[in-house]
C-alpha positions in Angstrom: -16.2 -22.8 -2.8 -12.8 -21.1 -3.3 -11.7 -17.9 -1.6 -11.9 -14.8 -3.8 -8.4 -13.4 -4.4 -8.1 -9.7 -4.3 -5.4 -7.0 -4.0 -5.5 -3.8 -1.9 -3.6 -0.7 -3.1 -2.9 2.0 -0.4 -0.7 4.9 -1.5 1.2 6.6 1.3 3.0 9.9 1.4 4.3 11.0 4.8 1.7 9.7 7.2 3.9 8.0 9.9 1.6 9.1 12.7 -1.5 7.7 11.1 0.0 4.4 9.8 0.0 2.7 13.2 -3.8 2.9 13.1 -4.7 2.7 9.4 -2.4 -0.1 8.3 -3.7 -2.7 10.8 -7.2 -2.0 9.6 -6.1 -2.7 6.0 -4.7 -6.0 7.1 -7.9 -6.9 9.0 -9.7 -6.9 5.7 -7.4 -9.9 4.8 -6.6 -9.2 1.2 -4.5 -11.6 -0.8 -1.9 -8.9 -1.1 -1.4 -5.3 0.1 0.5 -3.0 -2.3 1.9 0.2 -0.8 3.1 2.8 -3.3 5.1 5.1 -1.1 7.2 8.2 -1.3 11.0 7.7 -0.8 10.8 8.6 2.9 12.8 6.0 4.9 10.8 6.7 8.1 7.5 5.8 6.4 9.0 2.7 4.7 10.4 1.4 8.0 7.1 2.0 9.7 5.2 0.0 7.0 7.7 -2.8 7.4 7.4 -2.8 11.2 3.6 -2.8 11.1 3.5 -5.6 8.5 5.8 -7.7 10.6 3.7 -7.1 13.7 0.5 -8.0 11.9 2.1 -11.0 10.3 1.5 -9.7 6.9 5.0 -9.0 5.7 4.9 -11.8 3.0 1.8 -10.3 1.5 2.9 -6.7 1.6 4.6 -5.2 -1.4 6.3 -1.7 -1.1 6.7 0.2 -4.3 9.0 3.2 -3.8 7.9 6.1 -6.2 11.1 7.8 -7.4 9.7 9.3 -10.6 8.8 13.1 -10.6 5.3 14.1 -11.5 3.9 17.6 -12.2 1.7 18.1 -9.1 0.3 16.3 -6.1 -3.2 15.7 -7.5 -1.6 13.9 -10.4 0.8 12.2 -8.0 -2.1 10.4 -6.2 -3.5 9.0 -9.4 0.0 8.0 -10.5 0.7 6.2 -7.2 -2.6 4.3 -7.4 -2.0 3.4 -11.1 1.5 2.1 -10.2 -0.1 -0.2 -7.6 -2.8 -1.4 -10.0 -0.1 -2.3 -12.6 1.8 -4.6 -10.2 -1.2 -6.2 -8.6 -1.4 -10.0 -9.0 -5.2 -10.0 -9.0 -7.9 -8.6 -11.3 -10.1 -7.6 -8.3 -8.4 -4.5 -6.8 -9.6 -2.3 -3.9 -8.0 1.2 -3.7 -7.8 2.9 -0.3 -6.2 6.2 0.7 -4.3 5.7 3.9 
């Protein structure tokens, strides 16, 4: 029996303090790939890279920096998730908020 391939999309805004707890739990689920749509905040981006490296998941982590403007934050969350879905390699996708 072959292993099911699936992607996990986890949009991030400015949650540097929470990432050290939430991101390792994402990696513990062992998805085929983790897609992180993220706001252009260098501190958050560096934190994601550091945690991915520590968890040995850097090759399976894709960071998508969201540079486009959107009308309001509620739309922004949906937009970030949708961007992650669009670049996912797999048809089976799990969405998680931080």
